[in-house]
C-alpha angles and dihedrals in degrees: 000000000000093000090054090053091048093051090045091049092048090050089054094049091049089051094051092048085050094053093046091047091050095051089049091050093050091048090050092050092048091050093049093047093051092046091052097044095049092042088052092051098048099027092224131108111282123198130183123194091207149328124212125191114196098212092179101040094031094236130147126202130173119186134202101351114184132188116198125230120260115262116279097038128105102218113094095228143017096206139017127188118194103196145324135225112207147152132205144185104253096206092061094062092083092049134076094263127045114211118213117188093195137002123182119189109203128192103016113182121185126190113202110192135190119199131161089349091307128114124208094215092062093058087052092049090050090057091047093052089059090069090062092064113082095201090063097043118123108190096185089059098040095068136224123341114254140203113190117183096190122023119176129175111202137186097020123188133177123194119199120214129187097005109132112251093004102061109143093012112150120206126195118211132203122250121281123219127193127175134201095007112186096014096109125084091317137021116241124245127226091258091052092050089060088054093047090054097047090042094054093045089054091046088052089052089054091057086078106031094161091072092057132076107268093241093049094050090048091045093051093047092051092044095052092054087070095057126090124218093255089213093306105104099174146021136192114221114211110206133342134280116267138174102270114256094353095107093054091041092049090049091050091047092051090050092049093049090051091048091051092046092049090048093050092049089049092049090047091052090047093050092047089049094049090048091054090050094051091047089053089060095053117084112244093020124107131198116264090244094052116111118245115239 
């Protein structure tokens, strides 16, 4: 009897190890596929900290994705994504098209750099435009086909480098919401999703062109004309672009100034009242509020 239990226990252990190994293998494949698709779209080095597919709960998470800067620029990266919150239909993983009910990209940070009359975003846009040309498409490198019912980009920041008078300026953008991405004539691929995200962030920036260097606003507008919709025909922009942190800082400064003014007024009244009291104690002196005879 004991040997039966031992064999049964060994089978269970082997099964658990097999499941864990299978999950690890699936996550590794997903990570490699996303890196390859995004790297193909942007033609820059792409690194992902980790990908986790919840095969039992139908969840999807991607952590710490970074896209390097094109060659010739000083900033370490062009784009950084902190994390994602997503869901997926597990059964679609083995098919041609993966269905994703929702995908939220959280903490997107772009660096737009100008150096020696060159701008890094133009190099990225040139790479993305390649995806619109069927003769240059390479499906084996573009990744899985995707349908995303609810795509949202949250907590978006853009840092400007090398732009005269605006070097180091950091902008905060409102959230971006897209629905039914890839449900049109063709599903989108992983590489095209990267193009959609970058394109929509640039479009959001152009909602407030007065906050951008003139050359940057003009260049973004021109560059976006060369990009297709990639299966995402529309977007909703939630909130305007602002200078990151400046609203809160300005409000705090106003409150501080008012507090200082109020304190000064109160101190002035206290000094005046104390002076009146002292004058009242000195013979021949009257308080400032006493009436003259």
